[in-house]
N, C-alpha and C positions, 0 to 999 in steps of 0.2 A: 444653254441643257435646258432651262424649264420652258415645256412645249406642250401646246394640246393641238389638235387637227381643226382646221378651221370648218365649224359645222355651220347648220343652218342658224343665220340670224335674226329670220323672220321674229316678230315683235308680238306679242302675245294682246291678248283682248283688255286685259288688265293692267297692262305694264308694258312703256317701252321700253325695257331692257332687254338685250339680246339673250338668248340661249346658248347654250357652249356643251357644243361634245368633245368628254375630255377623253383623249387615250390612256391608254395604261401607263404608257411612261408619264405621261404626267401626272396622274393618280400618284404613282409612285415616287415621284420627285415631289411632288406637291407637298405626301402625304408627310416624307421625309422632312423636308425644311417645315412645314408645321408642328411635328413632332419637337423640333429646335427652339419652338416657341419663339419665334421673330416677328417681334410686333412691328417693324417694320413692310413687313411682307405683308402682315394682316391689314395695315392703314390700304397696301395696295390694292388688295383686292375689296376693301369697304368703299373706295373713291368710286365713283360711277359718273362724273360731270361727262368724259367725253369718251370719246371711243379713240384708242388705238392700237396699235400692234406693234409687239415686240416678237423678234424671230430671235431665238438662242438656236445653235447649234447642235441639234439633239443628237447628233451623229458619234457625238464624241462621248454619249454615254452610254454604254452597254448595258440594257435591262435586260436578265433570265427572263421576265412574265412578259416580252412584248412576241411572242412566236404564236401563231395561228393553235398550235398544239399543246403549249403547255399551261397547265393551271396556274393562276396569279393570286397575290396574297401580299398584304404587308404585315410586316411581321408586328405592327401596331394595333394588328384585325386576326389575329390568329386565331380566335376562338374556333373550335371546331364546329364546321358548319360545310354546307356544300358548295362546290365553286363548280365553276363554268369556263370552258376555252376564252379567252379574249378575242375579240374583233382583231383584224388586222388592220393594222394602218400603216400608213407611209414612213418611210422611216425620219423624212425631214417633217417635223409638224410644226405649226402655227398656234401661240397662242395668242387669243383676242383678250385684251384687258378692258372694262369701261374704265376711266379717269385719265386724269392724266400723270405724267411721271416729277414728282420734284426731287429737290434738291439729297431729301434723306431719302429718297428711292433709288436714285442712280447711283449712290453710295451703298446701300444697302442689297443692291440686287446681288452684284459679286460676294458680299461675301453670305447670302443666301446660298448661293450656286456651291461654296468652298462646304458650307455645313451642311449641305443634299449629301457632296461627294465623301464627307467622314461618315455622314449616318451609314450611306450607304456600304461603306466598303467595311464598317466597323461590325464584323461579326460576332456580338456575344451578347450574354444575357443580360435583360434590362431594357430591352425598348427599340427604336429606331426600325431603318431598314434591312434585313440580313437578306442574303441568297436562298436558297429551296435547299441546298444541296447544306450550306452551312447549317442551316435550321434543325435540318437532317440528324447532321454530325454534332450539334449541340444537346440535343433531347436525349439522343444517344450516350454523348458523354455525361448528360447528369446523371441518365441512368446508373450508369457504372459508379459514379460519384455517389449514389447514396447506397447503394450496395457496398461498396468499400467505406464510406463513414460508419455505418451502422456496425459494421466486423470492427473497425480502427476502436469506435467509443467502448466497447465491449471488451476487447481487448486491453485496451486502457485501464479498464476499471478493475480487470479478471488480474493485473500488475499490481496494484494497489491492494486487493483482496491477497496474493502472494505475499507481498510486504509484511502486509498485517499480521501474518501465518508465524513470519518469524518473529515476533515481538511478544505476543500476547500466546499461553500456552493452556489457557484453561478451556477444559471439553466443551464445556458451552458454546464459548464464543469460537470453537474450532470449529463445531458444527454448523452455528449459524452462518460463519465467514464461508465453508465448503459451501453450502447451500445458495449464499451470492452468485460463487464462482459458476454453479450449473446454472440458475437464472439469468447470469449475465452471458453464458456462451449460449443459451437456449433464445436468449433475445438477439445476439447477433446473428444466428444463425438463421433463425426461424425469419425473421425480418428483411434479411438479405435474401432467402429466397422467392420470399413475398414480393419484394421489390420489385426483382426481374422477371418471375412469372406473373405478375399481377393480371397480365393480358392472354388472353386465347385467342388467334396466336400470340405469341412473344410481341414479335416486333408492333405489334400496335404501341408497345408503351412507346416508341419514341417514331412512329409514323403514323399513328391513330388522331393527330390534330387535322390532319388532311381527309377525312371523314371518305376515305375512298373505297376502306375496305371495311367492311361487318367482320364484329367479334366481341368480346367480351372484354368488359377490365372492370378491377377491384377499384372502389374509389379511392384516387387518391387522397384525397384533400381529407377522407375520415383515416385512411393507413396511416399518416401520418403524423396526424391528432394522436389517434392512441401510444403510437410508439413514443411519442414526445410524454405523456404521462404517465405511462409504464418505466420510462429513464427516470422520469424525477421520483417516481415512487421508491426505486432501487437506488438513485442516490442519497436518497435523504435515511434509507437504511443503512446505508454506509458510513452515514457519517453519525449517525446515532448509535449505533452498536458498538463502536469502539469505545465509545466515551468513557461507561464507565470503569472497564480495562484502563484506561489512562489516568484514569484517581487513582489506581492501588498502584502502579508505577512511583517509584522513588527515584527521582532526578532531581537534580539542580533546576535553579531557576532558568539558565542558559536554554538546559535540554527542554523542558515544559516550550519554555516558545518556542523551540524547533518543533517539537509536536503539534504546537497548537497552530502554526503558520501552513502545515500539511491539511489538519482540517478545515482552514479556513478560506484555503483554495478550492478543496471540497466543496463549502458551501456556498462558495462562488459560482462552480460549476453549475449549483443547485440553483443558483438563480439566474444563471443563463438561460438554463434548461428554461425556464417557467416564462423567461423572456418573450422567448423563442415561440413555448405556443401562443401566445398573448400577441407577436409580431406577425407568425403564420396565419393567425385565426383573422385576424384584423385584414391583411393583406392577401388572402387567399385568391386566387385568380378569377378572373372575369373575363374582359372581353382579349386583356392582352394577357397570355399565359407566361411568356417568358419575363415579362416584366413581373408579373404578379409570382414569379419564383425567386426573383432577386432576394426579400429576407429571408427568405428559407434559406437560400443558399448561404447568404451574408452570415446569419448566427450558426448556422452549422457548423459552419469554419471554423465561427471563433469557440465555439463550445466544443469542438472536436483538438484543437489547440491547448484549450486550458486542461482539456482531461489527460492530455498528454504530459503537458507541465506538470501536472498534479501526480501522477504517476512515475517521473523523471525527478521529482523533488529530491529522494534518497540519493539515488545516485549523483545529483547535480550537485553536492557539497561535496563530495571524494573530488570531481571535475574542475571544481572552483580551487579549493586548494592546492590541485595539480598545477594550475594555471597561475596561482597568485598565493605561494605558501608562506607569502609574509603575512598573512591573513589568519593561518591557522592557529588556533589557541596549544598550548602546552599541554603536551601527553601527559598520562599520568604514570612518569619514567620509574619513579620511588615510591617503592613501597615499604611500609613497615607494618612488621610479623612478630605480635607479641605474642610472649609464650613460642619462643622460636626453637629451643632448646627441648621442648616436650616431645612428644611421640607424634600425636597430628602437624604442630608448628614445624618439625623439621622434615615431616613427609611435604607438606606446603614448601616450603622454602626449596626443597631441592627439584620439586617441578616449575616452579616460578623461576627457575634457574635454567630449568629444562627449555621452556620456552625461548628464553632468550631474548626477550623485549622488555623487561624489567632488571632496573638494578633493585637489591633489596637490604634493606636496613632491620637488625632483628634487635629487637626490644627487651632485656634480660634483666632480672634481679643481683644474677651472678657477678660477679665481679671477672670470674676464670669460667671457661669454658674448655671443658675435657676434649671435645673434639668438633673443632670450629667446624664449619662447610665452606669450602672456597670462596672467593669472590663475594661475601658476605659481610657487611661490616657491623659487629657489635657495638651495643647502645647500652651502658648499664644505667637503669631507669627505676626511680623509686616514687613509683604513682601515688602515693601519698603527698609529694612535691608537684601541686597544680602548675605552679609558675614555670617551675622548672621544666616538666613536661612538654608544657605550650611549648616553650622555647627549641626543645629539642626537635619537636616536629619541625618546626619552621627551619630553622635551620639547616634542618636535612631535605628540605625541601620535599617534605613527606606528603602523597595527594589521595594515597588509599592506604588505609590501616584495615591491618587483619587480624583478630585478637583471636587467638589459640589456645587462651588460657585454659586450662581443663577445669572445670566446675566440679572443685570438689569441698567448696564451703563457704563460709561468706567473707573471708578472705580473699578469695578467689574474684566473688561476685565483685566485690566493690574494687577493685583493681580494673575492671573492665567498665565499672559506672567511671573511675577515673578516669581511667582514657577515653572515654566516651565524651565527657565535658569539655577536655584538653583537644581533644580533634575539633568539636564543635569551635572551639575559641581559636584554634591556629587558623592563620590567615589563610596557609597551603592547602591545606586537608579539605576534600569535597567528598570523598566516600567510604561508607567504612562494613564490615563484613565481621558479625557477629560470631562469637564462638559457643556454637551449638554443635555441629557436625555429629549428632548422632540420633536419637528418636523423636519423632513429632512433637515439641515440648505443645501441650495444649491443658487449658484450666482443669478441665474434666481428670486430668491424668495429676493432678497436686497430693491424690492421698495415696499415690505409689510412689513419688517423686515432690518431697516439699522445693526442690530445687529448682520446680518449674518457675517460683516467682522469682528467682535471679534471671530468668531467660525475659519474662514477662516486663520486668524493671527495664532492663536494659532497653527491648523494643520500643515500650512506652518513653521512655527517653529521648531515642532516636527520633521517633515519631514528629516530635516538639524542637527536633535541631534542624540546622541548616544541610546537614547532610543526607546525600544519599545512602541508602543503606540495603542488604539484604541479611536475610538470616537461611545460613547454608544447613538443610537434612538430608544426611548422606544412608542413612538405615544401621544396619548391622554388619560389622566389620566380618569379611570373611577370611583375614588373617590369622583368627584362631583356628582356621581348619588346618592350614599348612604347619604350622610350628611345629618345630624349631627349625625347618628348614626354608619354609617362606622369606623373601625378601621384605622386613617390613622392621619400622622402627617403635610398633607397640609392642609394651611386653607381653611376654607369653602369660599365656590365661585358657583354663580349659573349662569351658563351657558349653553345656549341650554335647557336644560332640569330643572325643577324645579321639582319637586317630591312630595314636601310638600304641595305646593300651585297650584299641575296637571295645570301646564303651560310650554308652549314650544315656543323659536323662534329657528325657523330651517331655515338657510341660502338655498337659491336654492329649489332645490325639496326635497331634501334631500337623494337621491340617490348615491352620492358619495360616494366611499368608504373610508373608516377610519379603522384604529387599535387602539383598544382601550385595555388601559391593567391596570392593579391592582399596585400602587403603590410600594407593595410589592414584587408583582411577580418580576417585575425589578429589585428591588435591591435584590432578589437572584439572577435572572440573572446574575447580577453584581458581585457577592459576586462567583458565579463559575465560572466565568471566569479566576478571581486569582487563580484559579485549570489550568487553561488549557494553556500550553507552547507556540502556538502559535497565533497569532492576526493579524487580518483583521483590515484594516483601519477604516470600518464602524460594528461596533456590531448592528443588529437589534434586537429589543426584539420578542418573540412569543407573542403576543398578540391575542384579540380576533378581527380577521376581520370582521366588519359591515357595517353599514351603519346609519346617523342619523335616516330614517325611521323605521327601523328596531329595533331602542332602543327606539324612542317612541313607537312602539307596545308592546316592551316586558313592559315598564315601565306600559302601559296602564290595560296590563295582570294581572300584580303582584297586582295593586292600584285595580284593579278589576272598572274602569272609565274610560272615556274617558277625554282626556284633551283637554285646549282651548292651539290649536295651532297656531301660525302667519307664513307662510312663507315669507323670506326676500329675496328682489330680490336682488340681484348681485350686482348692481349700485348702490342702495341704501348702502348695507352693503359698499362699495367701497367708497361713501363718509360720511360715520359715521352716517347718519342720521336713525337711529335703536333705538327701546326702549330697554331697559333692564329689566330681572328678578329682583325680592326682592333682597337687599343685605339681607345675614344673618345677625344674630345679633350675636355682637363677633367676626365677623370677622376682624375688623381694616381696613376694607375698606372702602374707600368712592367712592362714586356712581359715580366721574369722575372716579376715577381709574375703576371701575368695566367696565364703559363702554369703556376704551380704551383697556382691555382686553377683553372684549366681539366683538368689529371690530376687535383685532389683530387677536383672534381666528377661527372668520367666516372668515376673509378673506384667512385666511391659509389653512382652511378646503376646501372651495372654488376652492383653487388652489394647493389641492391634496397632501397638506404638509405635511398630519399625514395618508397618504397610505405609508406603508413603503412594500418596495419588496421582493417578497420571499426567494432568494436568500441572502445568509449572516443571515439567521435568527442562532443567538446563541443558542436559545432553542435546536436547533435541535444535540446539540453537546451531551444533557443530555438525554437519552432516558427516566429516571422518572422525568422529570419535564412536568407539564399539568398545562399551565395558567388557570386561571378563566376567563369565561366567561360572557359577560354581564349580560347574566339571570341567571348564577350563581352567580353573584355579588348581 
């Protein structure tokens, strides 16, 4: 199969060695064998003691470049250059070798022949001899693979960004993440278009190596290099930006390790992208384009697969548990609610049972429950007995504790502190929801409500515990606007607007922002929090963001008549010199208590205590949840 034509064997003046005239077929196959780095073949060419003839059956090797009208090229020499038509040779040619065949050469010749066949028939990126049509197809496939690769990596990164948006709710993070989504989309679209249309005419992207057609092309090396650097920069941002948000998550160690694993995979992706740049720059093509492309293709495939793995990690856990349910950790199926007989606690218990995903154990100081909720196990609890409290939590396999004890005094605050300490010691408890459920408790509001210290003490204790925790903030309950007709466990109380008597006392000008929510909507969100693995320190409920002036207009529209409105000055509210609305029948509230509640509520309203921030709204994590508005209520 190895062949040359018999050429002139004239001897030059300086040497007795013959000259050889090689046919294109011989060049093809010799080049193929040489690319296999066959040492025996090299020795054959090197030995020149004698002249012998070796005849091979060249007709058995179809060579696409041996026709007169075909441009000929070896894949190991396909640098863009000018090509000429090959001279015409006989189909049967003879090779003249100076030297003699030894034992090694006799055995190596068939092996070299086999290697030549395999090399010629293997049409792949990475060197060797390929047919021209295959080479065209390979460059075209390479072009499309580059386009698809750019889009694929961008989509994987966008998928990761969308996942992060489901976890972190801060407005700054969301703005940055949406920006990253736009950048990744732009990178995928722009580079896909540039890769495909980098040549004019476009077909030069896969035929330009022949230099048979003139045109212009953007430098492929520089284009790929810039794309690598841009992707590295974006990858770094995607790792750095969520780090601060992760530190604010209240997670057990197992969950923190899971989140850390995802970022580690992202970090590995960045490292691989950097390796790809270095390897590509060192191996950018020279003489052999197909061989020079191999490192780029190799590391691009690795980078693409790692990006897909990183994007699929959140779903992989569910898939893994589906196939191997035995490794699934126990779910938080049992929830303890402290203060379950109170207004807020009872509402939360009802909504947890309505979700039908968790069983409820109600912790109560009372020995007798007047109107117990069905399917709830009531456990009489002494919060002063630490040992017994720990045993009760472990006996009932409590994994999440919700404290709904109303913070009405030091004894109530101490009960929550005792419950936190017991939960931290109990081996089964992992998570804790504090009793806040009202306004946004902050230190600067201590002058209005000294009870802020109770909430801060509980939060500080939880920060130094093993428990995952969150502090729910609901805003102002709109239940008071519909009493006594609205379904509610909250005691009737007239503050701000008395719908029955068509009367309203509004502090300030009534245009201070306020978030109002129906108690059952707030309880629904608390129940849904039990299904979420990651908690932020504050869980702000999604309610109706409005003003008291707007609430008054809605009430007048619904009732069809104007209300008697009194606007209260801020200084009068601060002094407590304000009138109060009528005490509803059956509320059990004394006028002096209503006065205290009114002064407290008005002061918080003026201090924007009921205006909840947009970031951290837990309702955004549940697309199907839609809170009632004041008008709907």
